[in-house]
DRENSEVO-202792 format. One line per field, with one value per residue (C-alpha): residue number from 0; residue in one letter; x, y, z. Coordinates in pm, whole numbers, plus 50000, padded with zeros to 5 digits. Layout:
% DRENSEVO-202792
guvex <- NUM/... $
fimi <- A/... $
X <- X/... $
Y <- Y/... $
Z <- Z/... $
This chain:
% DRENSEVO-202792
guvex <- 0/1/2/3/4/5/6/7/8/9/10/11/12/13/14/15/16/17/18/19/20/21/22/23/24/25/26/27/28/29/30/31/32/33/34/35/36/37/38/39/40/41/42/43/44/45/46/47/48/49/50/51/52/53/54/55/56/57/58/59/60/61/62/63/64/65/66/67/68/69/70/71/72/73/74/75/76/77/78/79/80/81/82/83/84/85/86/87/88/89/90/91/92/93/94/95/96/97/98/99/100/101/102/103/104/105/106/107/108/109/110/111/112/113/114/115/116/117/118/119/120/121/122/123/124/125/126/127/128/129/130/131/132/133/134/135/136/137/138/139/140/141/142/143/144/145/146/147/148/149/150/151/152/153/154/155/156/157/158/159/160/161/162/163/164/165/166/167/168/169/170/171/172/173/174/175/176/177/178/179/180/181/182/183/184/185/186/187/188/189/190/191/192/193/194/195/196/197 $
fimi <- M/K/E/L/K/E/L/S/A/N/Y/A/T/E/K/T/N/E/M/V/S/Q/I/V/A/Q/A/F/A/D/G/Y/R/M/G/Y/K/D/R/E/D/E/I/P/V/D/L/R/D/G/N/T/E/Y/I/D/L/G/L/P/S/E/T/L/W/S/T/N/Y/E/T/K/D/K/Q/V/V/F/L/P/F/K/E/A/I/S/Y/T/L/P/S/E/E/Q/W/K/E/L/I/S/F/C/S/W/S/Y/R/S/I/G/N/T/S/C/E/Y/K/C/I/G/P/N/G/N/S/L/S/F/C/S/H/G/M/I/S/T/G/K/V/Y/T/K/R/L/F/F/W/L/K/D/I/S/E/N/V/D/K/N/S/A/F/A/Y/V/S/D/K/I/D/P/Q/T/Y/K/N/I/F/D/V/I/L/T/K/T/F/M/G/Y/K/L/P/I/R/L/V/K/N/K $
X <- 65505/65158/65227/65542/65352/65084/65341/65531/65206/65106/65456/65449/65104/65216/65537/65357/65097/65375/65567/65257/65171/65522/65504/65161/65276/65588/65382/65142/65427/65598/65272/65198/65547/65519/65175/65298/65598/65375/65152/65454/65586/65247/65214/64901/64745/64808/64618/64699/64440/64618/64771/64522/64629/64371/64382/64189/64065/63892/63541/63242/63153/63514/63524/63872/63932/64179/64476/64455/64248/64258/64527/64645/65002/65038/64753/64426/64149/63831/63525/63158/62928/62834/63197/63276/62992/63183/63431/63375/63266/63180/62811/62629/62635/63011/63079/62853/63029/63366/63237/63082/63348/63663/63832/63877/64117/64247/64548/64580/64824/64895/64597/64422/64419/64347/64432/64163/64296/64075/64187/64002/63902/64216/64451/64525/64478/64377/64423/64195/64345/64098/64137/63796/63591/63574/63259/63208/63583/63678/63860/63731/63988/64006/63700/63698/63473/63455/63174/62965/62751/62400/62138/61867/61727/61811/62058/62218/62416/62565/62914/63148/63213/63436/63512/63668/63451/63555/63417/63664/63615/63653/63810/64074/64109/64102/63857/63551/63533/63271/63265/62926/62727/62603/62446/62643/62529/62624/62786/63051/63383/63494/63783/63713/63815/63754/63642/63637/63546/63801 $
Y <- 13724/13868/13923/14119/14351/14400/14465/14715/14898/14922/15041/15308/15431/15448/15637/15875/15960/16011/16242/16444/16480/16610/16861/16990/17009/17207/17445/17503/17572/17812/17999/18024/18165/18419/18531/18565/18770/18997/19053/19136/19382/19551/19911/19889/20227/20249/20021/20071/20054/20158/20497/20590/20528/20464/20491/20307/20554/20289/20395/20174/20122/20016/20271/20347/20705/20808/20993/21266/21420/21264/21428/21440/21545/21626/21879/21836/21739/21953/21792/21876/21630/21448/21337/21293/21043/20775/20757/20585/20901/20897/20883/21133/20872/20816/21190/21230/20934/21103/21425/21248/20991/21195/21481/21785/22080/22326/22541/22830/22801/23158/23385/23167/22810/22591/22236/22049/21756/21463/21209/20879/20659/20442/20745/20749/21087/21234/21586/21783/22092/22358/22367/22528/22495/22637/22835/23042/23038/23158/22946/22989/22878/22887/22664/22289/22128/21785/21586/21326/21055/21181/20993/21261/21438/21781/22014/22087/21783/21674/21794/21800/22149/22302/22666/22899/23190/23539/23474/23396/23117/23285/22969/22895/23246/23082/23134/22911/22653/22407/22080/22009/21863/22114/22131/22259/22324/22019/22231/22372/22189/22035/21808/21443/21211/20839/20573/20196/19919/19697 $
Z <- 01431/01473/01842/01762/01523/01785/02057/01840/01745/02112/02202/01927/02039/02400/02317/02078/02343/02595/02357/02261/02630/02703/02414/02524/02888/02787/02567/02857/03101/02856/02790/03162/03235/02950/03069/03427/03313/03101/03404/03623/03363/03317/03436/03654/03567/03192/02958/02592/02314/01995/02067/02338/02697/02968/03345/03615/03878/04088/03990/04085/03717/03644/03361/03232/03115/02846/02993/02732/02454/02110/01897/01538/01463/01835/01820/02011/01769/01775/01617/01569/01748/01426/01381/01751/01807/01611/01902/02239/02420/02791/02875/03095/03377/03342/03359/03664/03829/03769/03925/04226/04316/04251/04430/04203/04205/03948/03871/03629/03342/03238/03168/02914/03039/03341/03437/03629/03832/03919/04185/04183/04479/04429/04435/04062/03899/03567/03430/03202/03039/02930/02554/02521/02204/01854/01784/01467/01406/01756/02015/02368/02623/03006/03010/02983/02723/02564/02406/02589/02432/02349/02145/02170/01863/02011/01838/02177/02291/02623/02698/02995/03128/03396/03464/03717/03828/03936/04284/04565/04818/05163/05312/05048/04899/04556/04277/04298/04020/03910/03714/03557/03268/03011/02665/02365/02009/01801/01528/01763/01768/02097/02198/02279/02563/02536/02782/02788/03030/03204 $
């Protein structure tokens, strides 16, 4: 009788291990298939983080840039530096990388605004509309501004800046434009663009 109990216990252990193995194997296979399907369905240039969409421009640092300015109720948010710094702002190096590794162009939108287009090394593109800044109650448009990360003690902080000059390029017959890093008084209100790493 003892042998029968022993045999049945061994049989139960063997069958239980077999069943658990099958369940784990099935769970692994199901998870693998779901992950593969998610990867197939993924849009390669847009990576979502809450409501902010990011794009991969193929930059050496692998920085992902937000596809638009931060908004509230569909309006671009303008913040003084003290409030903007709580967001994941681009650093000076990330802005300089964007300037150096991308191809830039612009187009006028009416008399008061411009759209600056930035094409990355991988062919993906990003647009920056010139929403300007708010200084002493006035909104200055036609020029592109947004805050950059800055840990200095100075009252003038790093910001991205692009503008179209009145001078004409003799080769293209278009106005000359420039995309640079500048300093802006921290009390002025600027839009914000976000970055993140892959």
